[in-house]
Each structure stands twice: as C-alpha cells, then as structure tokens.
N, C-alpha and C positions, 0 to 999 in steps of 0.2 A: 753466206747469207744468214741473217739472223732472224728468227721467228720469235715473236713475243706473245705470250698467252696471258690473259687476265685470269682472275679467280673464277670466272664464269665460263671459261673455255672448255673444250672437250678434253679427253685424256691426253696428257702431254706426249709429244712425238719428237722432241729435240734430243740432242746428244748430251746436253748439260741442263740440269734442272736447278734453279736457284730460287732463293727467297729474298725479296727486296724489303729492306728494313728502313722505314722513313720516320721512326719514332723520335729520333734525335733532331729531326729537321722541323721546319715550320711549314713544309709543303702540305697542301690539302688538295689532292687530285680526285677527279671523278671521271669515270668512263675509260674505255680501253684506249682511245686515241691519246689522251693525256699521258697515260702510262707508257704507251709506245714512244711518244715523243721524248719522255724522260730517258727511256732505255737507249734510244739512239744517241743521246748525249753521253751515256755512261759506257757503252760497249767498246768504244775505241780504246779506252784505258785498259781493257782486258786483253787486247791483242798481244800475243807473245807471252802472256802470263802462264806460269805453271798452274795446273789445276789439281786440286785434291778436295775431297769431301770434308765438310766441316770448317774449311778455311774461309775466314771473312775477308772481304776486300772493301776498303773504306775510302770515300771521297769527302773532302771538306769543301763547303761552298758557303756563300753568303746566306743560304737557306738553312745552314746547319749541316751536320754529318749525315751521309747516306751510306748504307752498308749493304753489300750483296754477300749472301752465304750460299755455297754450293752444297746441295743436299743429295745429288745423284749424278754420276758420270757414266756414260756409255763405255763398254769395254774398249780399251786402246786409246781413249781420249785423255791426253795428259797436258797438252798445250793448246791455247786458243789460237785459231787461225781465222782468216777472213770469212771462210765458209762454215765455221762452227755454228751450229744451231743451238740457241738458248731457249729454254722455256721458263718463264716466270710463273712458278706454281703457287706462290702466296705473297702477299704484301702485308707487312706489319706496319700499322699506323697507330698514332696516338688516338685514344678514345675521344670521341666528340661529345662534349657535355651538353645535353639538351636543357638540363636544369642546373643552374649554378647557385651556390649559396651566396646570398647578398651580403651577409656579414663578412664572409671570407673575402669577397671581392673588394670591400672597403679596406681590408688589410693587405691588398695586393696579391691575394692567392686565388686560385681557381679550384673549387671543390664541388663535388657533386652534392646537390641539395634535394634529397628525396621528399622532404616534408613541406607541407603547406602551412603557412601562418594565417589563421582566421582574421587577425587584425589587418594584415596586409591585403588579404582578399577583399575585406570590407572597404578598404581604402582604394580599391581599384588597381592595386599593384599585384604583379605576378611573381613577386620575390619568393624564393625557396630558402630552406634552411638545411644545413648539413647535420650529421650525427653529433658533431661537437657542440654546435651552437643551439640546437633545438631545445626548447623548454617544454617539458612534459611534467605536469604536477601530479603528485600522488592522487589516486582516486578516479582518474579518467584519462583515457588516451586522446587527449586534446592537445595538439601541437601549436607552438607559438615561437616567434623569433624573440631574441633578447629585448628588442625595442617594445614589443607588445606583451611582455611578461605580465600576467595578471597581478593586480594589487589585492591586498587583504580587504575583504568587505567591511572590516571594522576600523582598522588603524592605518590603512593605505600603505603598509609595508609590503615588500615583495612577497607574494603568496607562495606557499609550498604544497598546498593540497586543495582538493575540491571536496566539499562536504557532500556526503551520501544521504543526508537526511531528507525528510519529506518536504521541507520548505525549499531547500537549495537544489536538491536533485542533480548534483554535480555541476550546476550552472554557476554557482557562486564559489569563488576561491577565497582561501583564508591562509594566514601565516601560522607558524608553529605556536605562537603565543595564544592562539584561539583554537588550537587542535585538542579535541577530546577523543581518545581512542575508544573503539568498541570494546566492551569488557571481555570478549572472547575471540573476536576476529581481528588479528593484527593488521590486516590489509584494509580495514574500513575505519574511517575517521569521520567525526562530526564537528560542526561548530557548536558552541555552547547551547544555543537556543534549540537547534534540531535534536541535540542529545537529550535535552530536557523533554522534548516531545516523545522521543522513542523510548527513553528510560527515565520517566518521571520519578521523583522521590516520593515515597509514601508520606501522606500528610500527618501521620501519627508522630507525635513528638518523640525524638530519639531513635526513630526507625530509619534505617538506610536502605530498606528494601525497595524494589522497583514497583512503582504504583501502576499495576496492570489494570485496575478497575477505576473508571472515571465516574464521577457523580453525574447522573442523567437529568437532574432537575434543571429546567430551563427558565430563563427570565422572560419578561414580557415581550422581548423582541425575538424569542426563540433560540437564544444562545445558551448552550449547556453550561452549567457551573464549572465543570472541568476539573475540580479537585480530584486528586488521584490517591488511591490506597493500594497497598499490597494485598495479597491473598489472605494474609493472617489478620489484617485489620479491616478488610472489606466489609461494608454493611449493605444489605440489599432489602428491598421492599418487594416481596413476592406477589406482585399484582396480577401476574399472568398464570398463576397456578404453579405447583411444585415442579411440573415437568418442563417449564420454560424459564429462561433467565429473567429475573425481575429487574427493577430499577436499581442502579447503583446509587448509593447515598453517601455523601460526606458526613462527618460527625455533626456539622452545623445543621444540615437539612434533616438528618435523622432525628435530632433532638427536637426540631420544630415541626415534625410531621403531624403530631396530634393536635397542634394548635392551628393548623392550616384550614382555610375555608373549604367546604365540600367542592365547590365548583373549581377551585384551584387544584385540588387533589385530582379531580377527573381530567382537568386540562393536562396535568403532568403525565397521567397514564396514557391518554390519547396521543400526546406529543411523542412519547417514547415509542409507542406502537407504530406511529406513522413514520418515524425515522428508520425503523428497521425494515427488513425485506418485505416485498410486496405481498408475499403469502402469509405474513405475520398478521393474524386476525385481531381486530379490535375486540377487547373483552366484552362478554355478555353483560346484561343488566344485573344479573345475580352476582357476577364477579365484582361489579362496581359496588353493589350493596355489601358484599363481604368486606371489601377494602374500606368502605366508609364505616362499617361497624367496628373494624379493628383500629380505626383512628379516632374513635369516640363519638361518631355521629350515628347513634343507634336508632333514633327515630326516623331519620331520612333513609337509613339502610334498608328498611322494609317498605318504604314508599316508592315503589318502582315507577309509578306515574310521574312523581316529582323528579326522580333521577333522569328519566327520559326527557322531560321538559328542560332540565338544566343542560343536558347534552345538546338539545336542539338550539338553545340559546348560545351555547358555546360555539356551535357550528356557524351561527349568524355572526358572532363576534369575530371569528377567524376569517370569514369571508370579507367582513368589513375592514379588517386590519391588513388584508392582503396575504394572510398565511394560508395559501391555497393548498399546501401539502396536507396540513392537519384538517382543513375544511373538507378536502377530498376524501380523507379517511373516514370522517364522520358521515359524509354523504353516502359512501359505499356501505356503511354499517347500518344505516337508518332502516332499511326494509327488514333486516333481520331483527332489529330491536322492536319494531312494531309487532312482528309476529310473536316475539318473546313476551312483549308487554301484554298482549291479549291473553296469553296463557297465564301469566303471572297475576294479573288482576283477579281472575277467577280463583286462583290458589290463595291469594291474600284474603279475599272475602271468605273463603272457607276457613282460613286461619282465625279470622275474627269471630266467626260463628262458633268454632270449637273453643275459643277462649271464653266466650260468653257462657257456654255450657259448663266449662271447667269451673268458672267462678261460682255458679250455682251449686255444683257438686262440693266445692270447698266449704261454702256456707253451711251446707247440710251436714258435712262431716264433723265440723267443730262449731257448735252453736255459740260458744263463748268468744273464741278468737277467729272464727271463720270469716266474718265480714272484714276483719282487718287484713287477713291473708289474701282474701279474694280481691280486695281493693288494690293491694300492692302488686298483684300479678300483672305482668306486661308481656305482650306478644313480641317475640323476636322474629320468628319466621316459621312458616309451615311448609314442609316439603311433602308434596303429594306422593301417594304410593307409587312404586315403580312396578309397572305391569308389562310383561313381555309374553306375547302369544297366549294371552288369556290367563297367564299364571302370575300371581303377585310375588315378585322377587323381594320386595321390601315394603313393610307397612309404612303408612304416612307417619311423619314425625312432627310434633308440635314443640317448637323450641320456645321456652319462656324464660323470663328473668324474674328474680325475687330477691329482696334483701337477705343477706346471709343469716341474720338472727331468726328469720321466719322459715328458713328452708327445712329445718328439722321437723317443725310442726307440720309443714306441708307433706313431707315424705311419710311421717308417722313411724311408729315403732316397727322395726324390721321391714320398713317400706310398705306397710299394709295400705296406707292411704293412697300413695301414688300408684300402687298396683290396681286399686279399685278404679282410679281415674282412667287408667289405660284401658281397662276392660269396658268401662262405660262409654268412653269416647271412640274406642276402636282404633286408636292410634297410640304410638309411643309418645311419652311426655318426657322431655329432657330439658335440662338447664343450659343456657347459653355457655359456650366454652367446653361442653362435654367433648372428650377426645374421640368419641365414637360418632361425632356429628356427621361426618362425611361417609 
C-alpha cells in the first residue's frame, strides 16, 4: 500500500521519503488529490527497483520529464514491493510568473517583470518590465519600458537624465546634449535653463562668478529685474538699516537711483518689504526720509506729512491695480505711520523754530556777512533729545546744510561761533552727513 503526503501533511511516516521534481515538465498541479493521482501513475514503475538515497528515477512523457529522488530510506528497505509505503516530502516545480516582461514576451521569452511603466499604466495596460529592458534615467528612480522611453524636452532625442532644477523638478527629461553638470555634485545634472537659475553668471563683464544676489527692483507689473551679481560685484541699497539686508541692485538700477522719482523709490522699498517674510516690518517714515535724502530729494526728506501722503496714494494705486500684496503691507503699516507722523510733526516744527533762532544768532555774530550766511542756512532734520527715566541720554541735534564756502565763517576760528550757537540753542548743531549723526 502506498501513502502519498503533500507538502502540507504531518510528519512523514512512510518507509521511503522522496522528492517529486516537476520542473522539466509542463504540469501545473494544485491540491493533494491531483498529486495523489499523478503518484498512482508513477509508483508502478518503481516496483522491483533497487532503492538507494540520492538516486533519481526519471519518466518521460508528453508533459515532459518527471523525476523522483529518494532522500531517506527506513533501515532494511532496499527494494520496492507492493506494500512499500512512500512519502512525498517535497515537490519541485517551476516558479509561476505573476508579472511577465512584455518586451521579452514579444521576443518569445518569459521573464519576470518587477517594474511598472508609467506610460503603459496611463494607457490602461498592466505590462511590466524586466531588469534588462527597464529604462531608468539619471536623476530620478522613474521606470519606463523601451516603448515609452522619455524624449529630450528640447530636441526630442532619446533622453538620458531628468533635470533636478527648480523648473523641471525631475519631471522633464533631457538628452546628454542638454546636460549641464552640478559644479560639485557628480550625481546632479540640470538642463541649461535650470542651471542658469541655480548658478546664474554674474552680470559684471568678464566675471564668471555665480550671481548669488539678484536685483530687487520691480517693474510696473511687480516682476523683479532679476539681473544677478556675485558677492564681489554685488550692489545694495541699505534701505532697512545696517542690521537688515537691503535691496539688491544691478549696475543699471544703481546708476539710475538718484534720478528716480520719490514715489517710485518708495514703491520699490515697500515692494521689497512686502515680498519678504511676514515679520519683516515696513520702514518707518524717518527711514523713508533718510533714503530720500540719500537719493537727492532733500526737501521732501524732512516733509514727513508729504511722505505719508505719498504712501497713502501709493496704497490706493496698488489696490486699484490689483497688487493686493503690497497694498496689504501698506495698510498694515498705516496705523504706525500715523502715530509716528503725529510725533514727527511736532519735532519738525521745533526744528523750524530752532532754525529761525539760529539765523538771528548768525546775523548778530557777523554783521557784514551774517545775513548772507543766515539766508543760506537750510534745515535738514531735528532729532529731539533722547530721555529715559527722566535722564537725558542725548541732547537734541539740529542738522543743517550750508554751502561749503560759507561753512568756515559759520564755524568761526577754532569753532568759537558754532560753540556759541550750541550754548544759546541748547542743542547740538551739525552739518548734514556728519559721521556722528546717528
């Protein structure tokens, strides 16, 4: 009597344990019943056969070759009899391919296809790709079959890499003719346009340095100029104070700065402040005045009421043109500017009062040229005294301007005249541009 065990049976109990090898056949069995049926057809050929471990017994059929290998014999069992009990402890079969390479199938081969082609998937096909035929371009682990190999985004030749730049973001493929390597990372490549964005060339003639600073000046539609300069040739307009990064300027806009209208200068400052982080505060009115003074608009620089009115009109213009970002920044800053303006108006009036007293003192000091010097005096700015906890930390400062030929007469021998003015007025008197101004 013969007992057949499948691979899921309990511990074998037969006298002979065998392994059934079906790999050379085309048979595909499932379930213990089908294996038992096959064994019933094979066992008669083993009757009377000498048995020894490791010895294979082979049958040829129209399904292909079938082999039985003895792996264990009970003591004393040497020849097969009708009552010999066999246990099939394992079955060797060809692996069943769940995913087959479509390209290999066209060539008459059957190969495992672990990779999915995005182009096939988009077309509603479930074709797979094997290791040999899969197409993976440099720069991204995106798989494709040979039929859907990406083309170069420029010349339509077969692509070889995916651009890592800010425009392509590995979505666009390119050929080697349009490959620009990262200057330090050999595993990263760009198309020419993305490379120019990431590593722009300095605008300075003859300089091959990377333009790390872009010009911040915007046109009427809000688009930045974008010309780039390296750190050696970078030009900046320090509109936000020395502790914060100012506006980047190209050579063209740097040269045109002093000829730009005041309202346009203020628009550029506000536009840059609005483009930066939310906690980047819009400059105060005095900062606008300082920047206007440095660009040649001296009279407007001390007229804070006019500066504020121009900013209000600028906000209305931005709202009308749909530039909500800049309009919002101007709207948020308005309450602070109104409080600042209230304080500045009183300070400006005090400056005018001090200037009038100074002119009288100058006329009295030099009767012959005094009227000429007094008439030429111009108020730049008055800074009120800085008082903290009832203690004056800094005296008030009256900044004035005077033509250079008259300055010596105003100061007097060894500074005697200007010293008297300071004593009489109770404030420091300084010329515009004095290094100790701040």
